[in-house]
N, C-alpha and C positions, 0 to 999 in steps of 0.2 A: 504493500500500500504506500502511496505517496501523497503528499499534500497537494501535488500538482494534478492529481487525477480529477477529471470532471465527475459530476454526479452520475452521469450515465455509466461511466466506467466503474464507479463504486458499486452501482446497483446491479451490474451484470453478473450472471451465472454462466460462464462460457460453456460451449459444447465440449465434451470430452471425446476425442476420436478413439477409435480402436487402437489397442496397443500394437506397436511395431518393435518388438524386442529384438535385440542383437544376440540371438542364441543359436549356436550351431546345431544342425540336424533337427530343426524345429518343424513340427507339423502345425502349420499356422491356419487355423480354421475360425478366425475371429473377426475378419474385416471384409468378408464377402468379395474378395478378389477372385478373378477367374483363374482356375488352376492351369489353363492352357495359354500358350504364347499368343501374341497378337498376329494379325495377318502378315505373312511375309512381304506382301505388297506394301504394307504400311512401313515396315522396316526399310525396305528398299527405297521408298520415296523419301524417307528421312535421310538416308545415306546419300541419295542423289542430290538432295538439297545441300548437304555438307560438302559433297565433292564438286559442286558447281562453282560458279563465280565466287572467289574467295572474299569478295567485297560484300556479299549478300548480308551477312550477319551484322555488318555495321549499319545497315539500313533498317528502318522500322518496317514491320510487317504491314500488310493491308489492314487498316483499322476496321474494315467491314467484313473481312474474311469472306469475300464474295465467292471464291472457289468452293469453300466449305459449305456455304449456304446453298449453293447450286447442287452440290452432291447430296446434301440432306433432302433438298426438295425433290430431286430425282428419285431417291430411295422411297420417300413417303408419298409421292404423287401430289405435292402441293407446289405453290409458287415460292420463289426465293423471298418474296416480300412477306411471307408468312413465317419466316425462320429468324430466330435470334440465337446467337452463339455466345458462349462465355467460357471463362477459365474454370471448367468443371461445373457440374450442375449446381453445386453449392453457391457459386457466384451468381448463376442464373436465378436461383431461388432468392438470394439476397436482394437482387434488383427487383424481383417480383414483389417482395414484401414492401419495398419502398414505392414502387411505381403503381401497383394495382391493389394492394391490401391495406394501405394506411388511410382509413376513413374513420368517421365518427362512431359507427356501429362496430361491435367486436367481430372479428373473424371467427370461423368455426373450424376445428380439426379434431380428430379422435383423441381420446385420453391416452391411448397407447398407440404411438406413432413415431415418426422420425423425430428424435429429440432435439434437432436443430431448430424446429419451428418455434418453440417458445423462446429460444435464444434470439432469433431474429426479431421476435416481438419485443423483447427487452431492449435490443439494440436500436430499433427504429421507433419505439414508443407506440407499438400496435396493440390495441386491446384485443383479447381473445377469450373464447369460451371453449373448453374441451368437452367433447361429446362422448359419453361412455360407449365403448364397443359392446356388442351383445355378449351374452354369457359364453358363446362359442368363439368369441374374439373376432367376429365378423363385423363389418360396417353395415348398418341398416340404413338404406337411403331415406326411409321415412323420417329418420331423425334430423334430416337436413331439408325437410320440406315444411314450409309455413313458419319458419323461425327467422326473424329479422337478423340480418348479418351484414357485415362489410366485406364479405368474401368467404370462400370455402377452399380449403386445401387438404389433400390427403394423398398418401402414396398408394399406388395400385400396381402390383400387390403391396399390401401394407407392410411396413417395417416396424417392429421386428417380427411380426407374426407370420408373414408370408401369405396371408389369405388374400384371395382375389375377389374383386367386385366385378360383376358382369357388366358388359358394355351397356345393356339396356338400363341398368341401375344408375350408371353414370349419366346417361341421357336424361333419366328422370330428375336427377339433381340439377343438371344444367337447365332443363326446361322449367323447373319449379322456382329457379332463382335468376330470372332474366336480367335483373339489375345488379347482380353481383358477379365478380370474377370467380370462376370455378377453375382451380388449378389442380391438375392431376399429375402427380410426381411418379413417372413410370421408370424409375431406375432399374427395375427388375422385370419389366413386363415381357421381355424377349424370352424368358425362361418358362413360358406357359400361359401367357395372357394375350388378349387382343387389344391393340393400342387404340386409345380414344382419339388419336389423330384422325381417324375415319370420321369423326363427328365435328371437326372444327369448322368445316364449311357450312354446317347447319346451325351452329351456335356461336354467335360473335362474342360470347362471354366465356368461352372455353379455351383454356391454355394448357398444353401438354408439355411436360418437361422430360427430357431424356439425358442420358450420360453415355459416354463411350468407355467408362471405367469398368463396367461389368461385362456385358455380353460381347464387347469388342476388345476386352483385355488390355485397355489402355489407361488404367488408373494412374500410372506414372506420367501420362502426357497432359492430363487435366483439360478435358474438353467436354462441355455440355451444351445443350441447346433446348430451345422451346419452340413450339409450333402453335400458331393461333391466328386469329384475325389480324390483318395488317395494322389496325388501330392499336391493338394490344402490343404488338411488336414495336410500334413507334414509341409507345410509352417506355418500354424497356430500353430502347436505343437512347432516349433522352437521358435516362438515369445513367446508363453506361458511359455516355459521352460527357457526363458531368462528374464521373468518377475515374475512369481509366479508358482512354480511347483505343488502347492497344492490348486487349486482354489475352489474345492468342498470339504466340510467337510463330515465326516462319516454320519451324519444325513441327509444331503442333498442327498447323493448318494442313501442310502437305501429308502428314501421317494420317490425320483424321479423314481427309478426302479419300485416300487410298483404302482405309479401313471401311468407310461407308460404301465404297464401290465393290468391295470384295464380298459379295453376298454368299458365295459358296463357303468360304472359310467361316464367316459369321454363323451360318446355319449349321455347319458341322460342329462347331464348338457348343452351340446351344443344345443340339441333340445329345452330345456327350454328357453335358452337365445334367440334363433332364434324366437321362438313363441312370446316372450315378445317384442322383437324388432319390429316384424311386427305389433303387436297391438299398440305399442307406436308410430310408424311411422304414422299409420293411424289416431290415435287420434290427433297428432300434425298437420297433414295435415288438419284435420277437424277444427283446430283452426286458420287456415290460414298460417301456416308455410310452407315454401319450405323445403322439406326433400330430401337430396341427397340419391340415392340408396346405401344401405350399405350391405356389406358382413362381417361386423365386429361386435364386441359386443358394439358398440356405433353408434350413428347417428349424422349427421352434418346438422344443420338446421339454417334457418334465417326467420325472419318475415318481410314482405315488409313495414310495417308501424312502427315498433318498433326497437329502438336501442338495439343492442345485449348487450352492456355493462350495459345498464339500466336494461334490463331483468335479467341479471346475478345478479346484485345488489338486485333487488327486490326478486328474488328467495332466495338469501342468507338471507334476512330478515325473510324468512319463514323457515330457517334452511335447505335449499336445495342448494347444490353447484354443479355447472357445470363448464366446462372449456371454457374460452374465450381467444382467441388469438388476440393480438393487432398487426396484421401483414397485409401487403398489400394484397388485394383481398379477404381476409377472415375476416376482422375486424367486419363484421356484422353477422358472424356465431357463433353458440354455438355448442360445442361438448358435447354430453350427453351420458354418459355411460348407458348401459342397466342394470338396477337393477332388483330387484324382481318385481313381478306384483304389490305388494302393494306400493313399492317405486315409480314405474312409474305412478301409479294412483295418488299418492300424488303430483308428479311433474305436471301432467296434470291439476289437480285441482288447484294447485298453479298458473300455467300459465293462466288458465281460469279466476281466480280472478284478476290477474295482468292486463290482457287484457280487463277486463270488459265485 
């Protein structure tokens, strides 16, 4: 603490990211990274950018990242004017809170959800109300109908539960709140869901956020984007250009373009993660765990007779780390990233030994 801190800084409770420990031979299943490498075409594009004109990196990148916007538009069948890009989806979300969710009425989001949302509210002075998930940890669209609000945001699939909301339920929420921005955070949708990008031409209040960190294995490159009505995108551009006009560097732009265009690699990786997720879910159910239905690259589980924190500690002693949230309603759950088949087999073997 410093006497020079502003009141905003004094009042903040910062987001705590997943641990990135420096431990040899670690099986790291705590931060939802993709276990497979990114597209070889993305790596080649980055190398080509480095091998090109040696003067390139002394020059600023394209502030609008037009090549990337065009690639995203091609992939999703929208116009480039409907695309906003940023330094990871977290930066995109931050701009959304400032540009579209800062109003007099409180915004709505689930009580169990991505824990960065209340942090953004604290940073930008956005009032909010959390809406309890159903007993089965699903989002009930009826809870977002007929309730005055300054906007609605939720992940789909939700995090950390992994549960998926159907497209018709999202459409119901968007239709019932025509005067509010509806933000669907689809960081994990490629692992088993249907993107709400299909709805953006029908609803001018709908904005859909994606990241290249998960399904395209580029968490280290920091690229995210949003798709929606051009008027929503213009609002985000106004905030971006009042904050940082050059959020994506040259290497990130060319790598992300190649990754977006390599559909075959993208689909192959998603299929592999889904297959491993299904096997892991079945194996843990066989060990007595309750496993929530997941459409993400992670699963959310609890054991009826064993404390989640104790299980996490015991796994760590075996050089396996998973995520444990000490939060109401979910303190007995573990969020486990889907790793390679070998990593997941080691996890199951470790749990089998712990459970005896």
